All heavy atoms as an XYZ file, in Angstrom:
994
protein
N     103.444     21.311     86.786
C     104.759     21.177     86.117
C     104.557     20.907     84.656
O     103.669     20.093     84.183
C     105.524     19.996     86.650
C     105.799     20.095     88.277
S     106.987     21.369     88.553
C     106.742     21.498     90.295
N     105.388     21.602     83.841
C     105.304     21.382     82.492
C     105.945     20.098     82.080
O     105.340     19.188     81.427
C     105.906     22.563     81.701
C     105.047     23.813     81.924
C     106.099     22.217     80.166
C     105.709     25.102     81.310
N     107.232     19.915     82.421
C     107.975     18.677     82.004
C     108.747     18.176     83.160
O     109.544     18.998     83.726
C     108.813     19.043     80.742
C     109.706     17.904     80.272
C     108.864     16.816     79.607
C     110.764     18.349     79.364
N     108.813     16.964     83.399
C     109.760     16.403     84.300
C     110.819     15.623     83.482
O     110.417     14.913     82.543
C     109.167     15.511     85.298
N     111.999     15.699     83.764
C     113.079     15.094     83.042
C     113.781     14.079     84.104
O     114.089     14.593     85.288
C     114.167     15.891     82.490
O     113.641     16.785     81.489
C     115.229     15.099     81.769
N     113.830     12.830     83.839
C     114.470     11.873     84.580
C     115.749     11.369     84.025
O     115.707     10.703     83.033
C     113.505     10.678     84.936
C     114.111      9.672     85.909
C     112.146     11.128     85.576
N     116.846     11.663     84.725
C     118.159     11.009     84.304
C     118.279      9.932     85.201
O     118.290      9.999     86.427
C     119.349     12.057     84.498
C     120.638     11.434     83.941
C     121.219     11.597     82.837
C     121.455     10.537     84.756
N     122.445     10.914     82.777
C     122.554     10.275     83.925
C     121.431     10.063     86.080
C     123.622      9.473     84.330
C     122.454      9.242     86.391
C     123.539      8.924     85.622
N     118.386      8.661     84.650
C     118.245      7.477     85.434
C     119.398      6.483     85.074
O     119.714      6.351     83.842
C     116.871      6.853     85.363
C     116.680      5.649     86.439
C     116.528      6.371     84.115
C     115.265      5.333     86.671
N     120.002      5.957     86.096
C     120.925      4.831     85.890
C     120.493      3.728     86.981
O     119.526      3.910     87.636
C     122.332      5.091     85.807
C     122.968      5.681     87.111
O     122.293      5.610     88.141
O     124.135      6.067     87.178
N     121.338      2.741     87.074
C     120.905      1.731     88.112
C     121.192      2.149     89.541
O     120.680      1.454     90.459
C     121.841      0.399     87.746
C     123.275      0.574     87.976
C     124.102     -0.795     87.719
C     125.470     -0.542     87.956
N     126.158     -1.880     87.826
N     121.892      3.225     89.769
C     122.254      3.686     91.063
C     121.265      4.817     91.589
O     121.117      4.953     92.760
C     123.641      4.195     91.208
C     124.644      3.036     90.963
C     126.085      3.560     91.022
C     127.027      2.466     90.688
N     128.347      2.997     90.730
N     120.753      5.656     90.643
C     119.981      6.790     91.168
C     119.174      7.355     89.977
O     119.403      7.074     88.779
C     120.861      7.921     91.650
C     121.800      8.503     90.610
C     122.581      9.681     91.201
O     122.368     10.170     92.232
N     123.631      9.983     90.487
N     118.168      8.052     90.340
C     117.327      8.858     89.455
C     117.420     10.358     89.897
O     117.041     10.673     90.955
C     115.915      8.398     89.394
N     117.944     11.167     88.935
C     117.889     12.683     89.156
C     116.703     13.253     88.459
O     116.564     13.041     87.186
C     119.131     13.220     88.741
C     120.370     12.604     89.599
C     121.703     13.151     89.072
N     121.779     14.518     88.975
C     122.464     15.194     87.937
N     123.103     14.567     86.989
N     122.529     16.489     88.041
N     115.725     13.767     89.189
C     114.510     14.177     88.655
C     114.509     15.773     88.676
O     114.721     16.409     89.593
C     113.316     13.679     89.350
C     113.274     12.257     89.441
C     111.923     14.296     88.945
C     112.433     11.519     90.415
N     114.320     16.284     87.406
C     114.299     17.699     87.190
C     112.885     18.204     86.744
O     112.488     17.646     85.747
C     115.317     18.283     86.152
C     116.745     17.829     86.442
C     117.206     16.552     86.266
C     117.510     18.861     86.965
C     118.647     16.327     86.566
C     118.816     18.589     87.354
C     119.367     17.256     87.176
N     112.200     18.974     87.540
C     110.947     19.595     87.106
C     111.393     20.817     86.380
O     111.879     21.866     87.028
C     109.974     19.864     88.238
C     109.594     18.686     88.726
N     110.042     18.016     89.928
C     108.507     17.723     88.354
C     109.266     16.861     90.198
N     108.417     16.681     89.216
N     111.157     20.971     85.026
C     111.624     21.982     84.148
C     110.531     22.985     83.830
O     109.455     22.586     83.523
C     112.228     21.455     82.931
C     112.727     22.579     82.052
C     113.357     20.480     83.245
N     110.841     24.256     84.168
C     109.867     25.356     83.764
C     110.716     26.301     82.812
O     111.913     26.245     82.819
C     109.498     26.064     85.097
C     108.718     25.280     86.060
C     108.503     26.103     87.336
N     108.080     25.186     88.430
C     108.864     24.443     89.129
N     110.186     24.559     89.066
N     108.443     23.689     90.138
N     109.949     27.148     82.151
C     110.702     27.900     81.229
C     111.804     28.826     81.939
O     112.939     29.060     81.326
C     109.668     28.964     80.640
C     108.376     28.044     80.680
C     108.600     27.219     81.995
N     111.515     29.343     83.102
C     112.508     30.178     83.823
C     113.435     29.570     84.662
O     114.578     30.041     85.040
C     111.811     31.367     84.552
C     110.962     30.838     85.663
C     109.589     30.189     85.396
O     109.134     30.196     84.245
O     108.946     29.579     86.336
N     113.241     28.309     85.187
C     114.141     27.632     85.996
C     113.757     26.102     86.207
O     112.895     25.668     85.420
C     114.159     28.239     87.460
C     112.722     28.121     88.117
O     111.859     27.412     87.731
N     112.666     28.587     89.227
N     114.511     25.400     86.980
C     114.186     24.003     87.266
C     114.620     23.639     88.666
O     115.456     24.334     89.316
C     114.918     23.081     86.297
C     116.553     23.081     86.351
C     117.118     22.052     87.109
C     117.234     24.034     85.688
C     118.385     22.159     87.240
C     118.663     23.965     85.813
C     119.196     23.088     86.621
N     113.974     22.655     89.153
C     114.415     22.101     90.517
C     114.664     20.701     90.378
O     114.304     20.076     89.483
C     113.442     22.375     91.582
C     112.081     21.737     91.306
O     112.015     20.669     90.693
O     110.945     22.307     91.718
N     115.612     20.133     91.328
C     116.017     18.789     91.214
C     115.815     18.047     92.548
O     115.838     18.536     93.583
C     117.568     18.735     90.907
C     118.136     17.404     90.880
C     119.642     17.378     90.933
O     120.288     18.350     91.017
O     120.239     16.142     90.883
N     115.515     16.796     92.382
C     115.424     15.874     93.507
C     116.163     14.526     93.072
O     116.303     14.259     91.820
C     114.026     15.589     94.000
O     113.345     14.930     92.961
N     116.703     13.845     93.965
C     117.301     12.580     93.658
C     116.738     11.410     94.472
O     116.465     11.466     95.684
C     118.843     12.684     94.110
O     119.372     13.702     93.377
C     119.520     11.422     93.770
N     116.576     10.258     93.751
C     116.039      9.089     94.330
C     117.069      8.073     94.104
O     117.584      7.828     93.115
C     114.710      8.554     93.590
C     114.312      7.186     94.244
C     113.599      9.639     93.763
N     117.642      7.682     95.357
C     118.682      6.613     95.319
C     118.063      5.206     95.250
O     117.151      4.883     95.816
C     119.527      6.735     96.589
C     120.254      8.078     96.724
C     121.568      8.036     95.883
C     122.211      9.408     96.307
N     123.388      9.538     95.494
N     118.830      4.361     94.525
C     118.443      2.951     94.317
C     118.912      2.189     95.573
O     120.081      2.385     96.003
C     118.943      2.294     93.091
N     118.047      1.399     96.274
C     118.510      0.522     97.271
C     119.590     -0.444     96.760
O     119.418     -0.875     95.536
C     117.303     -0.243     97.742
C     116.204      0.080     96.794
C     116.665      1.106     95.813
N     120.476     -0.685     97.390
C     121.634     -1.526     97.028
C     122.324     -2.183     98.213
O     122.654     -1.556     99.164
C     122.751     -0.682     96.282
C     123.638     -1.550     95.497
N     123.260     -2.152     94.274
C     124.850     -1.814     95.616
C     124.396     -2.716     93.704
N     125.272     -2.595     94.511
N     122.474     -3.458     98.092
C     123.015     -4.312     99.237
C     124.243     -5.055     98.712
O     124.216     -5.559     97.556
C     121.938     -5.253     99.716
C     120.697     -4.630    100.071
C     119.731     -5.638    100.681
N     118.439     -5.027    100.621
C     117.333     -5.673    100.481
N     117.267     -6.987    100.490
N     116.151     -5.092    100.529
N     125.229     -5.109     99.648
C     126.367     -6.044     99.332
C     125.910     -7.503     99.690
O     125.304     -7.681    100.567
C     127.522     -5.589    100.228
C     128.774     -6.297     99.992
C     129.598     -5.561     98.928
O     129.259     -4.372     98.614
O     130.491     -6.201     98.456
N     126.377     -8.446     98.761
C     125.996     -9.882     99.035
C     127.168    -10.604     99.432
O     128.295    -10.216     99.038
C     125.291    -10.446     97.833
C     123.889     -9.835     97.607
C     126.137    -10.372     96.674
N     127.046    -11.584    100.220
C     128.176    -12.454    100.775
C     128.840    -13.217     99.681
O     129.951    -13.457     99.592
C     127.789    -13.200    101.811
C     127.339    -12.345    103.084
C     128.358    -11.606    103.557
O     129.491    -11.999    103.615
N     128.000    -10.396    104.095
N     127.987    -13.754     98.750
C     128.573    -14.705     97.678
C     128.086    -14.087     96.340
O     127.084    -14.411     95.853
C     128.021    -16.098     97.914
C     126.626    -16.192     98.274
N     125.588    -16.275     97.310
C     126.058    -16.288     99.470
C     124.441    -16.314     97.905
N     124.694    -16.273     99.205
N     128.853    -13.264     95.738
C     128.467    -12.557     94.582
C     128.346    -13.567     93.396
O     128.979    -14.468     93.261
C     129.667    -11.584     94.317
C     130.776    -12.189     94.962
C     130.257    -12.890     96.141
N     127.317    -13.165     92.537
C     127.121    -14.077     91.324
C     127.963    -13.589     90.185
O     128.017    -14.261     89.220
C     125.616    -14.033     91.034
O     125.272    -12.738     90.802
C     124.789    -14.668     92.204
N     128.510    -12.384     90.249
C     129.379    -11.937     89.182
C     130.494    -11.169     89.718
O     130.525    -10.748     90.998
C     128.760    -10.909     88.178
C     127.424    -10.339     88.557
C     126.915     -9.377     87.413
N     125.531     -9.153     87.920
C     125.125     -7.819     88.140
N     125.966     -6.864     87.804
N     123.972     -7.673     88.541
N     131.591    -11.026     89.055
C     132.617    -10.244     89.563
C     132.341     -8.830     89.886
O     131.486     -8.339     89.315
C     133.837    -10.231     88.571
C     134.965    -11.000     89.008
C     136.077    -10.943     88.000
O     136.887    -10.058     87.785
O     136.077    -12.063     87.272
N     132.900     -8.321     90.985
C     132.547     -7.018     91.397
C     132.036     -7.025     92.752
O     132.074     -6.011     93.505
N     131.428     -8.120     93.263
C     131.077     -8.306     94.617
C     129.671     -7.736     95.035
O     129.432     -7.841     96.166
N     128.899     -7.122     94.130
C     127.610     -6.734     94.621
C     126.542     -6.995     93.486
O     126.745     -7.304     92.369
C     127.610     -5.162     94.898
C     127.961     -4.362     93.711
O     127.891     -4.754     92.657
O     128.459     -3.219     94.021
N     125.332     -7.128     94.000
C     124.167     -7.412     93.113
C     122.950     -6.759     93.837
O     122.753     -6.948     95.044
C     124.064     -8.897     93.021
C     122.823     -9.291     92.124
C     122.760    -10.878     92.151
C     121.545    -11.138     91.290
N     120.841    -12.290     91.841
N     122.059     -6.335     92.939
C     120.803     -5.767     93.542
C     119.938     -6.908     94.000
O     119.852     -7.941     93.349
C     119.980     -4.893     92.406
C     120.577     -3.600     92.289
O     121.272     -3.102     93.191
N     120.286     -3.049     91.170
N     119.282     -6.788     95.069
C     118.195     -7.655     95.518
C     117.170     -7.676     94.602
O     116.806     -6.676     93.988
C     117.811     -7.340     97.051
C     116.899     -8.248     97.645
N     115.588     -8.326     97.452
C     117.158     -9.348     98.464
C     115.082     -9.313     98.119
N     115.999     -9.943     98.803
N     116.503     -8.850     94.234
C     115.482     -8.837     93.306
C     114.300     -7.819     93.397
O     113.822     -7.278     92.415
C     114.825    -10.244     93.292
C     115.960    -11.047     93.974
C     116.669    -10.112     94.839
N     114.059     -7.423     94.570
C     112.896     -6.490     94.726
C     113.392     -5.006     94.729
O     112.617     -4.012     94.708
C     112.093     -6.702     96.042
C     111.375     -8.042     96.026
C     110.331     -8.044     94.907
O     109.498     -7.053     94.698
N     110.409     -9.030     94.073
N     114.746     -4.790     94.854
C     115.221     -3.494     94.963
C     114.914     -2.594     93.708
O     114.496     -1.428     93.866
C     116.825     -3.476     95.053
C     117.333     -3.956     96.423
O     116.344     -4.024     97.338
O     118.520     -4.206     96.569
N     114.982     -3.179     92.470
C     114.619     -2.330     91.331
C     113.190     -2.097     91.403
O     112.785     -0.848     91.121
C     114.920     -3.215     90.077
C     114.628     -2.363     88.917
C     115.069     -3.001     87.537
O     114.275     -4.045     87.202
O     116.160     -2.820     86.966
N     112.268     -2.799     91.812
C     110.838     -2.551     91.837
C     110.593     -1.423     92.891
O     109.818     -0.503     92.603
C     110.033     -3.780     92.347
C     110.008     -4.948     91.436
C     109.171     -4.698     90.138
O     108.079     -4.108     90.311
N     109.655     -4.948     89.038
N     111.223     -1.446     94.074
C     111.150     -0.383     94.974
C     111.617      0.945     94.572
O     111.048      1.963     94.676
C     111.767     -0.752     96.352
C     111.086     -1.951     96.966
N     109.979     -1.885     97.576
C     111.634     -3.153     97.207
C     109.644     -3.028     98.165
N     110.676     -3.925     97.947
N     112.877      0.790     93.862
C     113.381      1.988     93.249
C     112.465      2.702     92.211
O     112.228      3.905     92.306
C     114.863      1.640     92.642
C     115.556      2.727     91.790
C     115.679      4.004     92.329
C     115.949      2.414     90.641
C     116.344      4.978     91.635
C     116.721      3.408     89.939
C     116.856      4.610     90.399
N     111.981      1.981     91.279
C     111.120      2.476     90.255
C     109.838      3.019     90.878
O     109.294      4.021     90.433
C     110.820      1.366     89.227
C     112.066      1.080     88.306
C     112.094     -0.106     87.660
C     113.053      2.026     88.197
C     113.152     -0.344     86.785
C     114.153      1.678     87.438
C     114.186      0.588     86.702
N     109.258      2.354     91.900
C     107.993      2.750     92.519
C     108.329      4.156     93.163
O     107.508      5.082     93.105
C     107.619      1.773     93.659
C     106.312      2.371     94.340
C     105.991      1.578     95.604
N     107.028      1.755     96.592
C     107.554      0.827     97.308
N     107.176     -0.412     97.233
N     108.573      1.088     98.230
N     109.511      4.406     93.818
C     109.867      5.733     94.413
C     110.010      6.775     93.291
O     109.581      7.875     93.551
C     111.149      5.638     95.317
C     110.874      4.646     96.530
O     109.732      4.468     96.869
O     111.893      4.333     97.082
N     110.529      6.374     92.142
C     110.756      7.331     91.150
C     109.353      7.760     90.571
O     109.146      8.894     90.338
C     111.636      6.756     89.906
C     111.677      7.661     88.767
C     113.015      6.442     90.511
N     108.472      6.709     90.366
C     107.194      7.020     89.877
C     106.434      7.896     90.794
O     105.786      8.908     90.369
C     106.375      5.751     89.679
N     106.536      7.752     92.030
C     105.887      8.601     93.034
C     106.445     10.018     92.925
O     105.613     10.975     93.024
C     106.179      7.983     94.509
C     105.515      8.877     95.640
N     104.222      8.906     95.807
C     106.106      9.680     96.396
C     103.959      9.799     96.763
N     105.057     10.254     97.222
N     107.721     10.143     92.724
C     108.337     11.556     92.536
C     107.862     12.279     91.253
O     107.910     13.436     91.161
C     109.841     11.508     92.558
N     107.225     11.510     90.272
C     106.788     12.083     89.057
C     105.296     12.227     89.045
O     104.716     12.598     88.125
C     107.091     11.164     87.909
C     108.680     11.033     87.770
C     108.964      9.936     86.790
C     109.211     12.364     87.168
N     104.550     12.122     90.215
C     103.164     12.169     90.278
C     102.525     13.481     89.706
O     101.527     13.353     89.076
C     102.672     11.954     91.695
N     103.198     14.546     89.896
C     102.683     15.791     89.392
C     103.143     16.158     87.929
O     102.753     17.269     87.441
C     102.868     16.870     90.424
C     104.350     17.316     90.529
O     105.144     16.496     90.168
O     104.531     18.271     91.226
N     103.891     15.404     87.360
C     104.447     15.765     86.001
C     103.400     15.501     84.932
O     102.828     14.331     84.925
C     105.738     15.084     85.749
N     103.139     16.462     84.144
C     102.268     16.201     82.927
C     102.974     15.525     81.767
O     102.348     14.718     81.082
C     101.654     17.539     82.502
C     100.533     17.983     83.434
C      99.758     19.116     82.801
N     100.583     20.312     82.903
C     100.347     21.430     82.233
N      99.377     21.438     81.402
N     101.137     22.532     82.462
N     104.233     15.824     81.585
C     105.061     15.169     80.616
C     106.321     14.701     81.138
O     106.880     15.399     81.995
C     105.271     16.059     79.338
C     103.971     16.495     78.626
C     104.332     17.461     77.459
O     105.075     18.294     77.594
O     103.765     17.005     76.348
N     106.841     13.616     80.717
C     108.113     13.045     81.306
C     109.020     12.676     80.217
O     108.609     11.978     79.144
C     107.838     11.865     82.176
C     106.920     12.167     83.327
C     109.100     11.217     82.706
C     106.189     11.055     83.943
N     110.315     13.171     80.203
C     111.338     12.731     79.276
C     112.334     11.921     80.156
O     112.856     12.397     81.160
C     112.046     14.082     78.824
C     113.358     13.823     77.987
C     112.940     13.025     76.704
C     113.980     15.137     77.623
N     112.602     10.646     79.642
C     113.607      9.809     80.321
C     114.787      9.817     79.609
O     114.862      9.753     78.360
C     113.063      8.315     80.259
C     111.884      7.938     80.973
C     111.495      6.468     80.726
C     112.017      8.184     82.434
N     115.930     10.071     80.316
C     117.217     10.117     79.724
C     118.138      9.334     80.641
O     117.912      9.139     81.787
C     117.735     11.505     79.428
C     116.808     12.309     78.552
C     117.867     12.256     80.820
N     119.330      8.942     80.075
C     120.274      8.231     80.872
C     121.255      7.573     79.977
O     121.108      7.451     78.766
N     122.386      6.981     80.572
C     123.534      6.468     79.770
C     123.246      4.982     79.341
O     123.914      4.592     78.457
C     124.622      6.497     80.830
C     124.033      6.418     82.169
C     122.707      7.181     81.968
N     122.432      4.157     79.995
C     122.313      2.773     79.609
C     120.835      2.323     79.616
O     119.953      3.023     79.255
C     123.189      1.909     80.480
O     122.712      1.955     81.829
N     120.632      1.091     80.182
C     119.313      0.518     80.015
C     118.352      0.793     81.122
O     117.177      0.363     80.985
C     119.500     -1.099     79.885
O     120.115     -1.548     81.159
C     120.351     -1.417     78.662
N     118.811      1.477     82.124
C     117.749      1.728     83.277
C     116.603      2.443     82.830
O     115.471      2.175     83.290
C     118.546      2.500     84.391
N     116.717      3.361     81.870
C     115.519      4.157     81.493
C     114.573      3.276     80.691
O     113.296      3.485     80.881
C     116.008      5.322     80.500
C     116.762      4.858     79.217
C     117.381      6.077     78.532
C     118.291      5.587     77.464
N     119.461      4.918     77.953
N     115.126      2.191     79.952
C     114.104      1.259     79.361
C     113.439      0.343     80.369
O     112.271     -0.053     80.205
C     114.893      0.448     78.293
C     115.391      1.343     77.150
C     116.749      1.425     76.948
C     114.612      2.152     76.372
C     117.269      2.336     76.003
C     115.049      2.906     75.350
C     116.431      3.007     75.136
N     114.148     -0.098     81.468
C     113.627     -0.886     82.432
C     112.533     -0.091     83.166
O     111.510     -0.610     83.577
C     114.652     -1.343     83.512
C     115.689     -2.264     82.846
N     116.729     -2.886     83.679
C     115.888     -2.814     81.638
C     117.368     -3.645     82.776
N     116.875     -3.601     81.647
N     112.819      1.295     83.460
C     111.801      2.079     84.048
C     110.630      2.124     83.143
O     109.364      2.033     83.766
C     112.288      3.403     84.536
C     111.302      4.252     85.099
C     110.933      4.078     86.406
C     110.599      5.335     84.402
C     109.892      4.808     87.034
C     109.716      6.097     84.940
C     109.267      5.825     86.326
N     110.798      2.315     81.868
C     109.626      2.495     80.883
C     108.753      1.194     80.972
O     107.555      1.236     81.089
C     110.223      2.676     79.576
C     109.085      2.852     78.469
C     108.145      3.945     78.754
C     109.809      3.111     77.101
N     109.522     -0.070     81.009
C     108.786     -1.293     81.120
C     108.041     -1.419     82.355
O     106.878     -1.867     82.457
C     109.869     -2.443     80.935
C     109.275     -3.749     80.901
C     110.330     -4.794     80.706
C     109.738     -6.242     80.616
N     110.762     -7.249     80.360
N     108.619     -0.930     83.618
C     107.928     -0.926     84.831
C     106.712     -0.090     84.763
O     105.666     -0.447     85.127
C     108.875     -0.388     85.901
C     108.219     -0.072     87.227
C     108.015     -1.123     88.205
C     107.730      1.131     87.432
C     107.375     -0.851     89.347
C     107.015      1.415     88.603
C     106.896      0.473     89.542
O     106.164      0.733     90.725
N     106.831      1.093     84.189
C     105.582      1.873     84.110
C     104.542      1.327     83.193
O     103.360      1.399     83.609
C     106.087      3.378     83.603
N     104.907      0.813     82.168
C     103.893      0.126     81.304
C     103.083     -0.955     82.106
O     101.990     -1.046     81.909
C     104.532     -0.661     80.035
C     104.817      0.514     78.914
O     104.332      1.510     78.988
O     105.776      0.171     78.156
N     103.844     -1.736     82.940
C     103.211     -2.817     83.759
C     102.536     -2.334     84.891
O     101.442     -2.914     85.162
C     104.336     -3.846     83.859
C     103.925     -5.011     84.524
C     104.858     -6.140     84.836
C     104.289     -7.386     85.519
N     105.371     -8.389     85.562
N     103.135     -1.446     85.623
C     102.550     -1.167     87.017
C     101.945      0.189     87.190
O     101.212      0.530     88.163
C     103.762     -1.146     88.009
C     104.391     -2.548     88.149
N     103.790     -3.554     88.754
C     105.504     -3.021     87.635
C     104.591     -4.702     88.654
N     105.574     -4.300     87.976
N     102.060      1.105     86.246
C     101.603      2.455     86.315
C     101.273      2.970     84.915
O     101.921      3.919     84.480
C     102.516      3.347     87.088
C     101.873      4.712     87.513
O     100.793      5.031     87.001
O     102.450      5.320     88.432
N     100.094      2.565     84.309
C      99.775      2.890     82.995
C      99.717      4.391     82.887
O      99.988      4.961     81.762
C      98.674      2.055     82.508
C      98.318      2.394     81.019
N      99.227      1.862     79.992
C      97.348      3.112     80.423
C      98.695      2.287     78.888
N      97.679      2.934     79.075
N      99.001      4.976     83.749
C      98.813      6.483     83.681
C     100.126      7.244     83.592
O     100.315      8.197     82.823
C      97.993      7.026     84.917
N     101.091      6.764     84.339
C     102.486      7.420     84.265
C     103.062      7.079     82.868
O     103.625      7.949     82.279
C     103.375      6.800     85.300
C     104.791      7.401     85.313
C     104.921      8.800     85.766
C     105.702      6.395     86.182
N     102.983      5.870     82.397
C     103.531      5.463     81.177
C     102.953      6.355     80.041
O     103.729      6.668     79.117
C     103.393      3.976     80.838
N     101.755      6.698     79.991
C     101.161      7.522     78.915
C     101.729      8.911     78.892
O     101.619      9.684     77.937
C      99.664      7.595     79.032
O      99.182      8.158     80.215
C      99.017      6.120     78.911
N     102.264      9.394     80.052
C     102.799     10.757     80.192
C     104.309     10.826     79.802
O     104.882     11.904     79.648
C     102.684     11.281     81.553
C     101.194     11.574     81.848
C     100.936     12.142     83.212
N     101.128     11.019     84.203
C     101.716     11.238     85.414
N     102.097     12.428     85.883
N     101.718     10.209     86.297
N     104.908      9.579     79.535
C     106.243      9.580     79.058
C     106.268      9.990     77.550
O     105.745      9.294     76.760
C     107.010      8.236     79.326
C     107.087      8.048     80.814
C     108.380      8.205     78.636
C     107.503      6.611     81.268
N     106.931     11.077     77.310
C     106.832     11.638     75.925
C     108.080     11.409     75.095
O     108.223     11.629     73.840
C     106.646     13.150     75.903
C     105.263     13.431     76.447
C     107.672     13.947     76.543
N     109.220     10.854     75.776
C     110.430     10.647     75.022
C     111.416      9.921     75.925
O     111.449      9.899     77.089
N     112.373      9.079     75.137
C     113.380      8.332     75.841
C     114.575      8.598     74.992
O     114.631      8.383     73.847
C     113.078      6.849     75.838
C     114.176      6.102     76.554
C     111.707      6.528     76.542
N     115.600      9.174     75.629
C     116.912      9.656     74.983
C     118.135      9.011     75.688
O     118.062      8.976     76.938
C     117.046     11.133     74.986
C     115.796     11.768     74.254
C     115.815     11.678     72.732
O     116.888     11.632     72.155
O     114.800     11.798     72.034
N     119.130      8.724     74.910
C     120.356      8.238     75.582
C     121.274      9.360     75.616
O     121.736      9.981     74.616
C     121.017      7.085     74.765
O     120.066      6.012     74.727
C     122.331      6.734     75.356
N     121.737      9.689     76.866
C     122.757     10.742     77.093
C     123.618     10.285     78.253
O     123.148      9.529     79.162
C     122.219     12.176     77.345
C     121.241     12.202     78.598
C     121.405     12.676     76.167
C     120.872     13.650     79.000
N     124.771     10.674     78.349
C     125.734     10.176     79.264
C     125.606     10.867     80.613
O     124.552     10.585     81.223
C     127.212     10.347     78.680
C     128.253      9.505     79.367
O     127.875      8.487     80.106
O     129.431      9.728     79.353
N     126.538     11.472     81.188
C     126.563     12.049     82.501
C     126.670     13.539     82.438
O     127.761     14.099     82.744
C     127.611     11.493     83.307
C     127.420      9.979     83.649
N     127.852      9.063     82.770
C     126.969      9.325     84.711
C     127.425      7.791     83.260
N     127.065      8.006     84.456
N     125.644     14.311     82.100
C     125.643     15.805     81.907
C     125.700     16.405     83.190
O     125.166     15.893     84.233
C     124.468     16.128     81.128
C     123.478     14.999     81.607
C     124.287     13.790     81.788
N     126.210     17.639     83.212
C     126.078     18.507     84.408
C     124.695     18.926     84.422
O     123.844     18.774     83.472
C     127.008     19.695     84.271
O     126.469     20.557     83.305
C     128.467     19.319     84.162
N     124.229     19.579     85.576
C     122.910     20.053     85.777
C     122.599     21.072     84.577
O     121.528     21.104     83.941
C     122.521     20.750     87.137
C     122.649     19.613     88.202
O     122.716     18.446     87.797
O     122.584     20.209     89.389
N     123.553     22.016     84.321
C     123.232     22.944     83.241
C     123.182     22.375     81.960
O     122.327     22.756     81.122
C     124.394     23.963     83.252
C     124.281     24.945     84.505
C     125.434     25.995     84.295
N     125.350     26.861     85.441
C     125.447     28.327     85.323
N     125.675     28.652     84.188
N     125.299     29.053     86.272
N     123.997     21.385     81.640
C     123.932     20.772     80.348
C     122.616     20.009     80.171
O     122.015     20.003     79.051
C     125.120     19.714     80.211
C     126.411     20.433     80.018
C     127.609     19.342     80.120
O     127.473     18.349     80.871
N     128.775     19.588     79.422
N     122.162     19.383     81.226
C     120.885     18.640     81.144
C     119.701     19.656     80.990
O     118.866     19.484     80.146
C     120.652     17.853     82.393
C     119.399     16.993     82.319
C     119.350     16.082     81.101
C     119.289     16.133     83.664
N     119.740     20.862     81.686
C     118.695     21.762     81.435
C     118.690     22.292     80.044
O     117.661     22.537     79.439
C     118.904     22.906     82.505
N     119.914     22.577     79.506
C     119.965     23.059     78.204
C     119.448     21.994     77.155
O     118.715     22.302     76.251
C     121.455     23.531     77.762
N     119.707     20.694     77.360
C     119.313     19.746     76.510
C     117.805     19.604     76.567
O     117.204     19.453     75.465
C     119.934     18.422     76.997
C     119.521     17.112     76.182
C     120.217     16.804     75.066
C     118.332     16.397     76.556
C     119.891     15.646     74.309
C     118.077     15.278     75.758
C     118.755     14.969     74.634
O     118.365     13.852     73.803
N     117.204     19.720     77.731
C     115.795     19.666     77.905
C     115.137     20.745     77.124
O     114.051     20.717     76.457
C     115.376     19.573     79.405
C     113.789     19.740     79.537
C     115.790     18.266     79.969
N     115.670     21.942     77.409
C     115.120     23.227     76.645
C     115.124     23.023     75.149
O     114.190     23.404     74.487
C     115.761     24.421     77.117
C     115.324     24.693     78.612
C     115.811     26.109     79.067
N     115.301     26.313     80.504
C     116.116     26.325     81.499
N     117.281     25.975     81.406
N     115.521     26.472     82.747
N     116.304     22.491     74.648
C     116.349     22.236     73.172
C     115.286     21.116     72.711
O     114.635     21.322     71.703
C     117.725     21.843     72.783
C     118.764     22.811     72.631
C     120.101     22.423     71.915
N     120.668     21.283     72.582
C     121.439     21.304     73.609
N     121.913     22.434     74.241
N     122.028     20.183     74.111
N     115.160     20.187     73.577
C     114.224     19.082     73.340
C     112.835     19.707     73.192
O     112.083     19.425     72.295
C     114.244     18.047     74.436
C     113.314     16.899     74.229
C     113.587     15.849     73.494
C     111.994     16.977     74.795
C     112.791     14.771     73.165
C     111.092     15.941     74.557
C     111.439     14.776     73.813
O     110.561     13.750     73.507
N     112.422     20.604     74.215
C     111.147     21.228     74.134
C     111.067     22.108     72.977
O     109.911     22.058     72.370
C     110.875     22.112     75.412
C     110.746     21.246     76.713
C     110.827     22.273     77.997
C     109.481     20.494     76.701
N     112.041     22.918     72.601
C     111.899     23.712     71.372
C     111.756     22.882     70.138
O     110.967     23.318     69.277
C     113.268     24.547     71.275
N     112.344     21.794     69.926
C     112.105     21.085     68.739
C     110.772     20.420     68.781
O     110.218     20.127     67.682
C     113.278     19.930     68.673
O     113.161     19.047     69.698
C     114.574     20.507     68.435
N     110.124     20.162     69.926
C     108.823     19.526     69.941
C     107.769     20.575     69.544
O     106.756     20.156     68.955
C     108.485     18.970     71.426
C     109.142     17.661     71.635
C     108.607     16.993     72.792
N     107.258     16.727     72.846
C     106.340     16.864     73.941
N     106.833     17.038     74.984
N     105.145     16.672     73.620
N     107.958     21.811     70.007
C     106.971     22.779     69.752
C     107.103     23.493     68.352
O     106.260     24.222     67.994
C     107.023     23.846     70.853
O     108.349     24.528     70.788
N     108.272     23.146     67.726
C     108.443     23.827     66.344
C     107.659     23.067     65.297
O     107.277     22.036     65.437
C     109.983     23.733     66.035
């Protein structure tokens, strides 16, 4: 694979393996449990180990990627980067960029990645 792009938030990671002619997608869902006595309004909270399991599953899905672009709307991408630095240094060294983007369609994301690649090679 040339480049994997990970659109990540606290609920899921959408992983796109991008090639010049096409891309494929897989999704890793974050484990999430309802708690009986919420600590914040809204009624739910991730179990302390859920994020670790989620990030481990995302890292596994990226095993064959030579370069990785992390994108997403908020802080989950930075939490994943921190996880990779601490738990999977080989993966962390393959992360070539971190960008903030909202909730693009698949086509918008593919176009964004191709533009990103074009600016890197120029």
